[in-house]
C-alpha positions as CSV (number, residue, x, y, z in Angstrom):
1,M,-6.2,7.6,-1.9
2,T,-8.9,10.3,-2.1
3,P,-12.5,9.5,-1.1
4,N,-13.6,9.9,-4.8
5,A,-11.0,7.6,-5.8
6,D,-12.2,5.0,-3.1
7,G,-15.9,5.5,-4.0
8,L,-15.1,4.8,-7.8
9,L,-12.9,1.7,-6.9
10,R,-15.9,0.4,-4.6
11,A,-18.4,1.0,-7.4
12,Q,-16.3,-1.0,-9.8
13,A,-15.7,-3.7,-7.6
14,L,-19.6,-3.8,-6.7
15,E,-20.3,-4.0,-10.4
16,A,-18.1,-6.7,-11.0
17,Y,-19.4,-8.8,-8.3
18,E,-23.0,-8.2,-9.4
19,A,-21.9,-9.4,-12.7
20,I,-21.6,-12.7,-11.2
21,P,-24.7,-14.5,-11.7
22,S,-24.7,-16.3,-8.4
23,L,-22.2,-17.0,-5.6
24,D,-23.9,-20.0,-4.6
25,N,-21.4,-21.7,-6.9
26,H,-18.5,-20.1,-5.4
27,G,-19.8,-20.7,-1.8
28,E,-16.6,-22.2,-0.3
29,L,-14.4,-19.7,-1.7
30,T,-16.6,-16.9,-0.6
31,R,-16.7,-18.4,3.0
32,L,-13.0,-18.3,2.8
33,I,-12.7,-14.6,1.7
34,L,-15.3,-13.6,4.5
35,T,-13.2,-15.4,6.9
36,E,-10.1,-13.6,6.2
37,V,-12.1,-10.2,6.0
38,S,-13.3,-11.0,9.4
39,L,-9.8,-11.9,10.8
40,L,-8.4,-8.6,9.4
41,T,-11.4,-6.6,10.5
42,E,-11.2,-7.8,14.0
43,K,-7.5,-7.4,13.9
44,Y,-7.6,-3.7,13.1
45,R,-11.0,-2.6,14.3
46,H,-9.6,-0.7,17.3
47,V,-6.6,0.6,15.6
48,R,-7.3,4.4,15.3
49,R,-3.9,5.7,15.2
50,H,-2.9,4.0,11.7
51,Q,-6.2,5.0,10.0
52,V,-6.5,1.6,8.3
53,P,-8.8,2.0,5.4
54,H,-12.1,0.6,5.2
55,I,-12.2,-1.2,8.3
56,E,-15.0,0.6,9.7
57,E,-16.9,-0.2,6.6
58,L,-16.0,-3.9,6.8
59,A,-16.8,-4.2,10.4
60,G,-20.3,-2.6,9.8
61,L,-21.1,-4.9,6.8
62,L,-20.1,-8.0,8.8
63,D,-22.3,-6.9,11.3
64,V,-25.1,-6.6,9.0
65,L,-24.4,-9.9,7.4
66,W,-24.5,-11.7,10.8
67,Q,-27.6,-9.9,11.9
68,E,-29.3,-11.3,8.6
69,V,-28.0,-14.7,9.1
70,E,-29.5,-14.6,12.7
71,M,-32.9,-13.2,11.6
72,E,-33.0,-16.1,8.9
73,L,-32.2,-18.7,11.4
74,T,-34.8,-17.4,14.1
75,V,-37.5,-17.4,11.3
76,K,-36.7,-21.1,10.4
77,A,-36.7,-21.9,13.9
78,T,-40.1,-20.7,14.3
79,L,-41.6,-22.4,11.3
80,P,-43.3,-25.6,11.9
81,S,-41.5,-28.4,10.3
């Protein structure tokens, strides 16, 4: 698959997900998907010889997600109750 095709597919997928009004209603399924993505990403994170597509991008996005979650938890912990 060419980089241009990957970019187009990524854009189409993102557009489809953005069309969902809120993922809050699908929280459990979203968590299950993120769990599977996390497992695959961890499994293939250090596999360079196979050149597994998108693992580096997934790993980076998961890292950003957890940074955001940790920042939110820190802010909530410092706010007075």
